[in-house]
N, C-alpha and C positions, 0 to 999 in steps of 0.2 A: 540391767539385767543381773539377776542374782547368780551366785555361784552354782546353785542347783540347776537353774535353768540353762546355764551354759553347758554344764555336764550333760544334761539330757539332750541338748541340741547336738553336741559332738557325738554322743552315743547313737543318735538317730542318723546322723550322716555316715558313721561307720557301719551300722547295721544295714543302712540303705545301700552302701557300697558293696557289702557282701551279697545282698539280694541281686544287685546289678551284675555282679560277677557270675552268680549262678545262672542268670538269664543269658548273658553273653556266652556262657559255656554251651548252651543249648542251640544257639543260632549261628555261632562262628563256623566257617568252613573247617573241614577236617585238617587241612594243611596248616591252619593257624594254630592247631592244637597238638603239633608234633613235639617230639622231645626237644628238638633244637629251639623251637619257639618258647617252650616252657622254661628252658634253661636261661634264655635271655630275659624273660619275665622275672624269673627268680633272682637274677643278678640285679636288675633294676629295683625290684622290691627290697632286696637286702640293702641297697644303697639308701633308699628312702627310709627303711626302718632304722638304720644307723643314724641318719640325720634327725629323725623324729626323736630317737632316744637321747641324742645330745641336746636337742632343744628342750625336751621335757626335763632333762637333768638340770639345765640352766634355770628353768622355771622353778623347780623344787628348791634349788639353791638360793634363788632370789626370795622365794617365800620364807625359807628358814632364816635368812638374813633379816628380812622385815620383822619376823616374829621375835628374834633375838633383840633387835633394836627397840621394838615396842616394849618388850619385857624389861629391858634395862632402864628405859625412860620412865616406865611406870613405877618401878622400884625407886628411882631417883625422885620422882614426884612425890611418892608416899613419904620418903624420908624428909623432903622439904616441908610437907604439910605438918609432919610431927614436929619438926624443928621450929616452924613458925608458931605453932601452938605453944610450944614450951617457952619461946621468947616472949610471946604475949602474956603468958602466965606469969613470967618473971617481971613483966612490966608493972603488974599490979592489978587491982580490981577495976581500974579505969578502962582496961582493955577487954572487959567482959563482952561488950557489944561487938567488938571486932572479932573475938573468938567465935561468937555465935554466927557472925557472917561468914567466917571461914568454914564452919561446919556446913552451913547451907550451900556454899559454893562447892565443897567437896562432894556433897550428895548430888548436886547438879552435874558435876564433872563425871561421876560414876555412871549416872544414868545416860549421859551422852556417849561415853566410851562404849558401854554395853547396851546399846539401844536395840529394841526389838526388831527394828526394820532391817538390821544387818549393816546399815551405812550410818556411821556416826555423824551427826550434824556438826556444824561449825561451833567452836567454843563461844560462849556468850561474852562479848566484850563488856557488857554492862556489869556482870558479876566480878570480873577481874578489876574493872575500874572502880567498882563500889568498894571492894576490899582494899585496894590501894588508897582510895580516898579516905576511908575510915581510919587507916593507919596514920595517914598524914594529919588527920584532924586531932590526933592525940596531942595533948599539951604536957610535955615533959617538965617535971619540977626539979630534976636533978640530972647530974651528968650521967648517971647510970641509966636513967630512963631515956635520955637522949641517945645514948649508945644502943640501947635496946630497940628504940624506934628506927634508927638507921639500919640496924640489922634486919628488922622485920620488913622494911621497905625493900631491901635488896633481895631478901628471900621471896617476897611476894612478886617481884619482877621476874626472878628466875623461875618461879612456879608458873606464871603466865606464859613465859617463853617455852618452857618444856611442854605445856599443854598444846600450844599452837604447833609446835614441832611434831607432836604425835598426830595431830590432825592432818597436817600437810603430808606426812608419810603415808597416812591411811587413804588420803585422797588419790595417791598415785596408783593407777591400775595397769594391768597388763594391756599392751597394745592390741587393739581389736584386729588390725590386719594380721598380726602374728597368730592370733587365735583362728582366724579364717584359714591362714596357710596351714597350720597344724591340723585343723579339721579336714581340709582338703587332702593332705598327705595321708591321714588315717583312712579316709575314704578310698584313696587309691590303693593303699595296702590291703584293705579288706576286699576290694573288688578283684585285685590281682590274685590274692590268695584263693579266693572262691572260684575264680575262673580256671585256676590250674588244678582244681580238684576233680574228682570224678562227679558224674552227673548226680543230682539229688535223687533221681529215681533209683539209681543203683545203690545208693547209700541206704534208702528206705528198704529196698529189697534185701539187702545184706542184713539189716537190723531185724527185719521181720521174718526171715527164713528160719525154720526150725533147726535146732542143733541136734 
């Protein structure tokens, strides 16, 4: 389920709780609507509101930490891509095909990270393996080229590791039972707040009365 759908479901539960509270306000006996009863409801509601605020704060902090981690890893991956391309360029014209493979893999990774469906698919193992295999197929003719090939292999491995790390972090989602509990708490808050208010008929009369 997408984030937008989850938000709409939670809003529907909260709005439904408010309607339920208005309905209960009209059917509850009068002694349940006394000042003492309302004070007890307000105390309980305040406790639930504080708990929900703490949980939502933790969720926001978790989302911020995830965003910072993804941003840092994306920056590191971009630097590794540029460094790998420079190493291959220094290897010589023999690495032209490997550089073309690198550009194709980068475009594929970008399309996977910012996919239109909202959920990034798993990285293609074939693309990473193909790039690594092409680097291994290079035939160095000097010590300099052998050193550059070894560096390119290390950077390619680190690049694949970072990409898989980003995918595993994005695959981790908020616990569904936690979302259900938070939605239930929001419903209780809306219902209790609406139940402790004046009747809707009085509100409409007050709003429509001439001044």
